[in-house]
N, C-alpha and C positions, 0 to 999 in steps of 0.2 A: 697416582699415588693411592692405594689399595690402606681401604680404614683400618686402621692399626689393633691389633688384637688383644687378648685381656694375656697381660704376660705376668701372670703368677706361676705360685708352685714348683718346685720342683724337676730342674733339669741337668740331666748328664756331661761332663764335658765326653764328648764321647771320645776312646781310644782308634788309632790305625792297628790291624792284624795285619803282617806280614807273611809271607811265603819265609822259606826257606832258604831261597834265593833271593832274600832280602826286595822281592818286588810285591805291591797291594797285597790285598787279601781282599776282595771285595764280597765273593761267596761268605767266608768267616764276618766281616763288618755287619752281613746281613744278619745273618745268622743271630748272631751277638743282638740288632735290635727287633728281631722278632722275639725274642725271650725279655727281651725292656717292657716291649707293646704288654707284656700281661701284667706289666705292675704298674702304679699309679704315676708311675714318670709325667710331668705335664708332658713335655719333648722332647725334644733331641735339638742339640749342640754339635755343628760336623767342623770339621774345620780349624779349631781353638785349639788354645797352647796342650792343651792335653792330646791331642791328635795331632801330634809334632807336626803342623803346618807350618810351619818353616820349614821342614827337612824333605817334603812333597814337592815336587815337578806340578805345573799348573797344572798337566793334564790326569797327572792321578787326583788331583783334590778334584777335578772337574768327575772323576769316575767315583769317586765317595759320594760325591752330590747326589747323584744320580740314582748309585747301590741307598741311600739313604731314604730319596723320597719315593725310591721303590718299597721300602720292606716295611717303613712306617705305617704303624694304625690311622688313618686317617685323620681321626682326631689329636693327633698328637702335634704340638703344634713343630715346624721346622726355623734353627734357623742355622746358618753361614754365617763364621768367620769370614770377613771380607778384607779386612786392614790387610796394607800397603804401606812402603815407604811415602810413596805419591799419591797423591791429590786424584791425578790423571787412572793413574791404576788401582786404586780404592775402588773408583767410581765402575770401573771395565770388569773388577770382580763381583762387585754388586750386580749389573747388570748379568752376571751371567748367574749367578746363584736366585736371582730372581726367575730366570728362562728357565732354573731346573724346577722351580716348582716351591722356592722355599720364601717362604712368609715373612722372614726379619733378619736384618743383616748384622752381626754383631762387626764393629769397628777398633780395630786395638788402636790408640795413639802412634803416631808414626815417632821414632825413638834416636833412629840415626845422629841427627843434626842436633843431638841436645841444649847447643847454649843458645841457638836460633830456637826453641820451641820454648818459645812466650805463652801468655793466654791466648796472643788476639793471633796468633799462627793457630793453635789448634779451634779455635771458634770460629776460623775462615777455613780451614779445612772439613771443619764437618757442615760445617753449614755448606758448604757444596757441595760435598756428599752427598747429603740428603736433601736439596734441593735437585740434588740426576737422579737419584736413588728413586727406582715404581714398588720397592716396598719399605717399610720404616725399619729405621736404623737403633738398634744398641750402641751406645758406646762402652766402651771396653780401657779399662784401666786396671793395668797389672804389673803397677811398680817391680814386680820382683824381677820379672824377666826386660823390661822395658827401664828402668830406672825413673821412670817418670810417671806421678800423680797427677790427675785430674782434678784438681781442686773444689772445694764447694763452689765457689763462687761462678768461673768455667760452667761447673756441670748445669748451674742452676742460669743464666744465660742462655745455655745451648736448651734447656728443655723448652723455651718459649719456640721452638721453628717445630711447626706441623708435623715435619715429618721424625723428627727424632722423639721417642720413644718411651725409654729409660737407659740405664747404665747396669752395667758388669761390673760392681767396684771388687777390684782382691785387693784391696788395702787392706781389708780387717781393720780399719778404723771407724769403731763405731759413733763416735761423732759426728764426721761427716755424712754418716746414713742420717743423723736427724736430721744434721742441720740440713741440708739436701733437702729429704722431704715435707721438713717444716718449709722450705724456703721454694721449692719446686711448683711447676704445672701439675693441678690434682693427678691427672692422669697419665702421669710420669711416672715408672717405675722401676725403684732401683729393686738389683738383685744383689746379693753377696756372692764372691765368689772364694770363700773359705768355709771349709767345712766346723769349722773348730768353733767359726762366731755366728751360726744361722739364728738359734735362739734369739742372741739379742740383735739382732739385726732386725729381725722379725719384728722387736719389742722397738724401736727405734722408727719402724714404718717400713724396712724394706718390704717385697711382697714375694720373696722366694729367693732361690739361691741357685746359681750352676756351678755345679759341685765335678771335679775329679772322684771325690769319693764315691761317688750315684754311682759310675759307670762299674764301681766294685761290689757296693752294698746297696742297692738300690733302694732294696724294701724298708729300710732302717731310714734315709734320710726323706724319703716320705715319709714314715711313719711319726716324724721329729716333724716334719714342714705341719701334718694332723689333728698331733696333740695341740700346738701352736692353734691352726685355723678352730679348733671347737673348744680351744677353753681349760684344755687340761695342761695346766700350763709346769706342774710338779713333778706330769710325766715326761715333757717335756724334757727341762732343765735334766733331770735323769738321763734320759737319751743326747741329749746335748754335750754331758761329760763324758759319755761312754763312748762317742763320736771325735770330739775336741781329741782324746787318746789313740783311735783309730787314723785319725786323722796324723798327726805326728807319725807315728810307726809305718806308715801305708806310704804315704803321700811326700808327705815332709822329709822324711828319713830318705824315705824308700824312693823321692822318685817317679816318672813316669813308669820307670822298671817296674818298682814295687808295687805302682799300681795294679801295673800289665799280671805282675805274678798273684798278687790274689785276687782276682780275676779268672786266672786258669786255675787254683786252687778250688773256684764254682764252677766250675765247667764251662763258664766265659773262653772267647778266644782273645785272649793279651799277647799273650809272646813277647818278643825283645822288644826293645827300641831300637830305633836308627839309627846307626854312625853318624856321627860324633858322638852319641852316646850311648853308656857300656850297657850291657845286660846287670840285670842283679847278681849280687857278691851271694856269694853259697851262704855267710854270713847273715846274710840281713832275712836269708826266709825263713828261718824256721818263729821267729819276731812275727812278720809277716801272717803266718799261716793261722801259729795259736789266737793272734788278733782276729781273724778272720773266721775262727773258727769257738770264737764267746759272743760275737755280734751274729753270726750266722744264722736268717731263720727260719724256723723249722719247716716254711716252705721254698724250700730252696728256688733258687733262679734256674730251673730247669723241665 
């Protein structure tokens, strides 16, 4: 097992671009990363929910891991989504991510057999994965997609494992952030997954965020973190309010299609999502474009 890296700052949940025939477009993926390298992002998350990981084949996922490793600047931390329904498959994916040069595995909760998944099931699953993983493990609780939340007691128990180094908590529940950071191992990193709650999460003890919105507006998401880190709390609060509105318009209401369109308006490769996700409705495009125009930094991501 490798020594745990410092997991802090802003990480974009990278999107997956496709060619017109529906195949993945690794060259466009690498071009996006090359432009993100010029920002203050701490690293990249590949094969997360925003990357449409559940709609990709295993070979496509491996191709994207390889592309990200090739394109990412050396100082950027590489995090791979490796969670699967079975413990064995999660371990296999995690080992492949490690072999591809990724430094951290992001492991979402299994969710299909919900009635059977009590705390003891999650604890055994994650401990087994962490025991077998050659790289540190981040827990991933994303109830909007899985219908399951990791609760504070489970998270704190799992934080005691030397190869479980943090959690991406996309629940938006700030009280849980405070409870976990108060009780978990001091080296354990809590990252929020909600662009609308970055500032309160940081105030509650989080060390950063993994954000879909950072794929479209990386500079502004980094600015928020830097304002907070440097004690500019009034500026952080003002920017948080603006990003909360942007997140609602672009991500919550627009979904992955909305996020990708916001990227398109900035000259990044967004494109359409993969079926059964639908392309963005025309009526949604104008409010997203207007929102991006109000927030877009003077030094565009170009």
